[in-house]
N, C-alpha and C positions, 0 to 999 in steps of 0.2 A: 503493500500499499503506501504510493508516493504522496508527499506532504502535497502534490499539487489535485489529488484526487479527494485527502482527505478533510473535509468539513471542519471546520472552527471549534464547533463545539461537541466533534466526534469523542467518546469517552470509550479508552483501550480496553478491550474486551477480558476480562479474567479468563475465560477459554474461547479461545477463536473457535470456527466451525470446525477445523480437522484435529485440534490438539484432544489429547486423550486422560482423562485429571485418574488419580493416582483411584487404586480399585475401589479404598475404603470411601472418599470420597465420590466417586462416580456411583457407587451405590447409595449415599445418602439423597445426592442431583437427582438421581432416576426416580428415587421414590417422591422427591416431592413434587414433580411431572407427573407422575402416576397418581397421584392423590388431587392435583389441581383435576385431571381429566376425570377423574373415578364418579363423582358425583353425576354430570351430566352425560357420559356415556350409560351408566347403566340406567339411567332415569329414562332416557327412550325408550328401552326395552321394557323396562320396569309398567311405564303407563300405559302402551300399547299390548304388551301381551307377548312378545317374543322373548325369550330366553337370554338374561341379564348377562352370564358367563359366555357364551357365545357371543353374545357382542363384544366383551370384553376380550375376548382372544381375537374375532373378526377386526378390534380395534390394532391390538399389536399388530396382529398379522399386516394387516393394509400399511399402517407406518413403516413396518420392515420394506412392504413391498415400495411405497412411496421414497424412501430411503434411496433404494436400491435404483431405481428407476432415473431418481434426480442425482444420480452419482454422486451419493453421499455430499451434496451441495447446499439441501435448503435444510434446516433445522426446524422443522416442523411434526406436529403429533396429530393425526388425525383420529377422529372420536364420532360416534352417534350423533349424525344431524338432526337437529329441529323441525326442520324444515318438512320431513315426511312423518311428523306424528300421526296429521289428520289422516291423510291416505294410507295408511299401514293399517291404524285403529278400525277406521273402515273396509277396507278386506279382509282384514281378521275375523270381525263380527259381524257387519252384513250378512243377512242371507245369502245374497248372490255375489257376496263378495270375493269370493275363490279362496280363502283361508290362507297357508303358508305358502300354498303352491302359487297363489298370486301375489303375494308378497316378494317372494324369491325372483319371478319376474319383473315387476316392477323396479325391484333392485337393481338387479341384470339390467336393463333396459338404463338405466340411469347411468351406469358404466359405462353403455356403449355410446348414448349421448355426447361424454363426456371424450372419447376416443374419438369421434368423429370431430369435434370440436377444436380437439387437440390436432387432427389433421390438417384441417383447416387454418388453424392459427400457423402450420407449419409453412405453409406454402404460400397462405395470403396474406401474412402478419392479424394482428390486431383491432386493426381502425374497425371492421365491420362489428366488434362484437359491441364497441361503446355506441354504434348506433342503433344496435339492435336491442341492446340494455341499458340506456342511460338510468340515471338516478330518477327520473320520474317515473319511470315503469319498476325499475326492482324493488324503491324504496317503498312505495305503495302495498306491493306484494308483501315483501316480509313483513310490513303491518298488519296483511290479511291474514300472514301465518299464525301472529302470535293472538290475533283478535279472534278468530275464529273458533279457537280453543279454549277462550275463555269460559265457554258454557261448560266445558269439562272438564275446567280446573274447578270453577265453581260447585259441581254435581260432587266431585270427590270432597272436595272440602265440608261439604254439610253430609255425605254419607247416601246421597239420593240416586250416584251414579250405578247401573245396573238393576234399574229397579228396585231400590233399599229404600229404606224410609229415612227419613231428617233425624239425625241423634246430636244434641249438644254436646256430646260430649267429643264425638268426631271432628266436630267443629270446633271445640276449644282446642285439642291435638292441633289441631289443622292451621289455628292463630299461632299456636305457641310455635308452632315450626314457621312458619311464617316473620314471626317476631325476630326468632333465633338468628332465621338467616338474613333479615335484613341489619339487624347491628352487627352481625359478622361481614359482611359488606362494608358497613360504614365505618366499625368501630376497633376491628382484628388488625393487627399490625403480624410482619413478618408470615410464619409459615401458615398461620391460619387465617391469615389475610386473605391466601393464595386457598381457600376451600370453603368457603361459605356456604356452599350449596353441602357437601358432606359435612358439617356442622350440623348444619338445618336437619338432615335426616338422621344423625345420631343423635342428639337431643329429642328429636320428634320420638325417634324411635322408644327412646328410654320414658318419656312422658306416657307412651303408646301403652309399652307393658305396665305401669300404673293403674292406668285404667282398664286396664285386661283387654284389650284392641287387637294383643298380640298371638297368632294363631302356631303354635313351638313344634305342630308336629312333623313338618320338616325340618328341624332343627333336631329333632331328638332321634328323625329316622339316618341323619346324614352320614355320611363319612368322612375321611381326611381327603384322601384322594377319590376323584370322580368324577366322570366321562360327562362333561354334559348333553342336552337333548341337541346335537347338530342335527337339521334338516339337510339334508345332501340328496337333492334333485336325481330321480331314478333309482336309487337307493330306499328311502323311507319318504318320500315324496314326491307327486308329479308336478311338473310345471303347469302352472294355468296360464296357456299364452290367449288373451281375449285382447281386442283393441283397446278397451275399455283400461283394462288392468294397466296398460304399457299408458296411456293420456294419463293417467290418475297421478303417477309419479313423475315421468319423463321430462316433460316439462317444466318441473320443479328444481329439476339439474341447474339451469341458464340460471335460477336464484341462487345458489349453492356458490353456482361459479363465478359469479359477482363478488360472494363474500369472498372465494377462494383468490379473486383478484385483488380485494381490498387487504387481505392478509399479507399476500405475495408483497404490495407497497409499504406495509408497513413493516413487513420483515428487511425491505431494502433502505429504510433509514434507518432502524435498530444496527444493524449490522454493516451499514456503508456500501453496499453491493449492490449489483444489478441483478437479481432472481427472473427477473424478465428476458434479457440476453445469456447469462449463463447461469444454468444449464437451458434456460430458456423459456418460458411458458408453455410452448407446447408438450415438454417434459412433464413439469409442474402437473399440468392438464391431465395429461394421458396417465400419470403415475393417482392422481387421485381418484379416476375413471378406474383403474385396477384395483385397489382398495377396497369400490363399492362391489367389483363385479367378484372377488375374493369373497367380500359379506354376506353376496345372495349365494354364495353354494355351499355354505355350513349353515345357515339362516339367520344371516346376523341383519340389522340395518345399515341404509346408506352411510356412511361415514365424509367425513370434511376435514378441512384443519381447523385447529381449535384457538382460537383467540387467547383464550385462557393461556395456556400455553406459552404464547406468545407475549404473553403477560408477563409470566415466569423470568422469561428469555431478559426483557428489558429491566426487569430488577434486579433479577441475578447478573448478568452480564456475561455469561453463562451461554456460549452458542453452541458449544460442544454437539453435534451429531453421534458421539458415542449416546451423551446422554440420552438422549434423545431416543436411540434405538433401546439403551438399556430399560428404559421406563417402558417401552414396546414387547419386552421380552420377559421383564416381570408383570405387564398388563396377562398376556397370555399362561404364564404359571398361576396365575391370582383365579384365569378361568376356572382351571383344573381340580382347584380347590372345594370341596363337598359341604365344607360349614359357610364359605364365603356365599357361594349361591344359596344355601336354605336361608340365611340371614335376610339377603336380598330382596328374597322372592316372600319370606314374613313382613314385608315391610307394610304396614296398613295404608289402604288408602287415602287416611285423613293426614300420614304424615306427606304422601305424595301431591293430595290437592293444596297443603299448604306452601310449598316449596313452589307448585305448577301457579298460584296466584301471582308471585313475584318474577318467575321465569318467560310463564306467557307474555307476562305485560312487556318486559324485558327487552320480548322480538321485538314486540310492537313499537317500541321507541326504537329500539335499533333504527326500524326502517324509516321512521320520523328525522332521527338523528340523522342518517344521509343525505335526505334532502334537503336538511337546515346547513348541514359542512357543504354539501353542492352547491348552494345561494339556487334551488330550484324557487323560484318567483309562482306563486301561488293565485297572485293577480292575473297572471296570464291565461286567457281563456282557452290556449290548448293544454295547459298543463292540468289547468283546474279538469277540466273533462276526462282527460286519462286517469289521474289520481283519485277523481269519484268514481266511477266506472267501476274503478280495478277495486274499490275497497267496496261498493256496495255488491258487485257480482260476486267478490270471495267471502265475503261475509254473510251475505242473501243466501247464498248455497245456489245460484241459477243454475239450473240444470237444462244440458241438452240431453234428450236420449231419442236414439232413432234405432229403435229393433233391440237389439243386446248392446247396443254400443251405445255409453254414458259419457260426456264431459259436464265436470261440474268446479263448484268451488273455487279452490287456490288455482287450479291447472285453469280453467276456466278461464278466472281470472287475469292470468299472468298471459295467455292466449290472446284476448281481446288486447292488454295494455300494450303487449308488442305490435297487434295491426294498427291499433292508433295511435302510436307514435310513427309509425310509417308512414299511414295514408292522410295525416292529418299538415296538412303543408305549415311550415314559417309563418309563410307571410301573414296570415291569417288566424297567428298564436294571440296577438294583440285587441281588447275592443275598438 
């Protein structure tokens, strides 16, 4: 790194990207990354009905694949993506959803979209992505992702999900979990400040135990080593391939792609490198897509790069890909520990509901933040129209159904947002 390319505010890293720490520090630093992503990664499968241990393993395998494909040049960890909670839940719970076989196909299709876009970026460049997915489209779609999940969060917090009856004890546990998570985010420092979601999980779980809301059956029957319930195509699951299944998840890949590129920009700034050029955006997109394909083949949810772990990089100044790889290996190991799987599975919906009240809102506000930081002017008619249609279509659940084909919710909102952005003329933007 030369003085000409080094910015004035550049801070020398504790460990640079290809530096390997001593083994004792290596373990501790990797554990820190593991716990940073742990809460979010297990939250997605827990709230949707997938297997948390499988999600941990697919997260670790996906991260290792990412590091290999990007030639060990980008220190990024991949975990379960929140963008796909609603379609996964729909595919698993709706009578015509298709179950695990449909989720597998949907997740696989996400990886395929990434691969196609990676090829286009390699041959054409990235300017077309900026045209198709500007902040005025991506921001409202991200808001839809969070706000469309709000009823689910409220139902879990009250105990009324899955046909249950309102229970003040469940609500109290949910509110305590929410408060603890908020306090951890606001006031905890150091290591505990990096894992507010996990703090909420732990305290909420302990309070649930005191209220008699925890079922210990799975824990009592668990073993130290346990092979998770992998869902492998054509072995214990038949893929459900329909246009509806693909369109329920594949279009959302563009949303997580925008998030992916935002994370790349942030990593560029933190590490004083240009990952768009070396190893190239096409490599990182292909790696991200490959990770989701790996997840689909064992029953995990789609994965994406995690801002939480990028935050750890910024705070610790430890950019080593060896530390990231160590966290991935630990995640895989944790997935085979039966007691961990049993404890995670026994987490009451009250705890999940309390954390959801915050997390789903954070997702929505991150979309709003994107528009604010990108200086999107909503007094401009064109911008107001795109944002309005995306929000109402997505949150309202507008449905297009032709025979067995269905397009609804977030996928419908994302598609309409892209079309409106491409067809509405800039010249007619203002009043």
